[in-house]
N, C-alpha and C positions, 0 to 999 in steps of 0.2 A: 188319465187325460188324453183326449184324442185331438190331434192337430189336423186342421182342414186348410188346404192351400187354396186361396181365392186367387186364381190366375189373372183375373181382371184388375187386380190392384195396380195402381200407378205409384210413382214416387210420392213420398209423404209430403213433399213440398219444401222441406228444409233448405235446400240450396237456394231457394228464392226468397226466404224469409226477410232478408235484409235489403232486398231490392224491390220486391213486389209482394207485400204482405197479403193482399187480397187474393192473388193467384195462388200463393202458398196455402192459404186457408181453404180455397176451393179444392185443391189437390187433396188435402186431408179430409175435407168434408165428403168427397167422393169415396174415399176408402172407408170411412166410417159408415156411410150409407150402404155400401156393398156388404159390409159385415152385418149391419143391422138387417138388411134384406134377407141374409142367410141365417138370421137369428143366432149370430155368433159374437163373441167378444174378440178383442184384438190383443195378441201377445207379441211383444217386440223385444229384440235383443239390443238394438242400437239406441243409445241415449238420444241421438238427434231425432230419430223417428219417434221415440217415446215422447220427448219433449214437445215436438211439433203436433203430434196427434192429440196429446193430452191437452195442450193449450187450445187447439182448435175445438175440441169437445167442450172445454170450459167456456170459450167465447160464444159458441153456438147455443149453449145452455143459458147464458146470461144476457144475451142480446137478441131480442126477438126480431128486430129489423134485419140484423145480419143473418140470422137463421132463415128468414123469409127470402132474402137475396140469394143465399146459398141454395135453398131448395128450388128457386126459380131456375137456377143454372142446372141443378141436378135433374129437374123434370124433363130436360131434353133427352135423357137416357131412361126416363121413367123410374127415376130413383127419388127417394124422399127420406130425409133424416129427422128422426124424432128425438134423438138424444138417449137412446136405450143402450148403445154400445159402450162397454167399459174398456179402457186401455190399460193394460198391465205390463210391467217390465218383467223379463224373465227372472231377474234376481229377486224381485218381490215374490214371485211365484215360488221360487226355491226356498226363500227365507221364511215367508209367512204361511204359505199354503201347504207346501210339502213338508217343510220343517227339518230340524236338525236330526231327530231320531231316524226318520225315514231315509235321509241322505246317508247317514253313517252306515245303515244296513247295506247300502249298495257298494261301499268302498272295499275293494279287493287288494289294492296296492297303494296304500296311503304313503305320503311323503315323510321324510325324516331329515332333520337338520338343514332344511332349505328355508331361506329368508325371502319373502316376497314383499315388494312395495305395491300396495293396492292403489290403483288410480280410478277414481269414480267417474270422471267426466263431468262437464258443467250442466248439461241440459236435464239430467234426471233430478238434480237437487234444487234448481231454481227456475221460476219462483216457487218457493216451498209450499205455499198455500194452494197452488194449482197442482203441482206434481205429486205431493203427498207420498214421496218415495222414502225419505229418510231425513234426519236432522241435517239441515244444510250447512251448519257450522261444525258439527261433530258427528258425521255419519259413521255407521258401524256395520251396515248390512254386508258390504263386500269384505270387510276385514273378518267378520265372523264366518262368512262362507269360505274364505281362504283358509282360515284356521281349521275348518271341518276336514280339509283334505290332509291334515297333518303338518302343513306348512306353517311357518311363523310369519305373521303380518307385522312388518316393522313400522315404527313411527318415523315419519319424515315431514319436514315443514312445508314442502311444496306439494303435498298430497292433493289439495283442493284447487291448485292453480290450473289454468287452461293448458292443454297439451300443445297448442299452437296450430292445430289443424285448420280452424276456420280462416286463418290468414294465408294458408298455402295457396299460391297463385295470385294473391292480392298484394301481400307484402312478405315475400319469402324470407327476407333478412330477419324481420321481427318474428316470423313464425319459427324459424330455426333457433333463434335466440331463446324463445320461451321453451322450446323442446330441450335445448342443451342444458338449461338451468334445471329442469326437472330431472333429466337423466343424471346430471352431476350430483344433485341432492339425494336422489334415490340410491345411487352407488355409494355416496359418502355415509349414508345411513345403514350400510351393510347389506343391502339387497343383492341377492343373486339374480333375480329376475323381476321384471315388472309384470303385473297382471292387471288387465284392463277388462272392463265390462262392455265397452263400446267398440265396434269394428272400425269406426272412423279413427278413433284414438289409436287403435292397434296399427292402422296403416301409418300414422304419424310416427309412432315409436318403433315400427319395424322397417317399412320400406323407406320412409324419409330419413330415419336414423342411418340406414345403410348409405344413402346418398350423402348425408352430412359427414360421415366418416371419410368418404372418398374426397370430400372437399375440405377436410381438416377442421370441421366445425364442432366435432365432439370426439373425445377419446374415452367416453364412459364405457363403451362396449357392454351395454346392458340389454340382453334379449328381452323381448316382450311376448307374453302369451295371453291369449284370451282366457278369461276365467273358465269358460265352458271347456276349453282344451285342458286346462289344469284339472278340473273336476273329472273330465273323461279319463285322463291318465290314472287318477286315483281310483277310478272305478274299474281299471284294468282294460279299458278300450285301447286298441292299438293306435299308435301315433299316426299311422298312415290314414286310418279311418277318420281321425280328428283333424286331418289336413295340416299336420305339423311340417310336412315337406314343402308346403307352400309359403311358410314363413320365410321372409328374406334373411333375417338374422337366424343363425343356427340355434335351434332350440333343443336339439337331440340330447344335450348334456343333462337336461332335466331328469332323465331316466336314472341318472346316477344317485339321485336323492330319494328314490323310491325305497321304502323300508323292505328289507329282505326278511 
């Protein structure tokens, strides 16, 4: 697989979805048109970007009037979107395209005796007929990918609840309340770490959790690690290269669970 960086990409539009849906759609349409112009599909790690781009592609494919309006806007930059670009989430690529056997071949330092609470994030699962990512009620993609690293994915009742990030800056009290409930539930379920697929959820469980601790809003003390970091460690990639030093919650202890 070869990755191509399209530097002209703009924001996916997600931050504006709830205040100006038309502008959010045009932001996504521009990215999709740029990818189509380069004869490329789109691969994304963030659930918010995935959900926004996937929903935009769906709307543009099923609403001719909306597609014409978007293309009138795109024509100012000599862009045109025909609906040929596919949007794929990185976890889907790992799980469906690369597959279990190929991933296992790359593992050099798998984990042992570590328990992980897998957090899926909202936007990759719903609406399920549009996202087509996983079962929205009983997803398993992330749990199975976590298990591939040698870690144990624990059952926890708050797995599919929102992390609280969309409310940060809008209703901080409610945002932190949602986060605190998830952290407490994951810890009570025996998890040593949270593992998330979405960078925005990671910020909530990492940076915001750190602030919550200082404010006395949580005592769960549950570090969060991006799944890609977890997989990278199991592949023997140094933590510094994976950006572990940038995590606000100390994640270095995860190395103690690597099988010797």
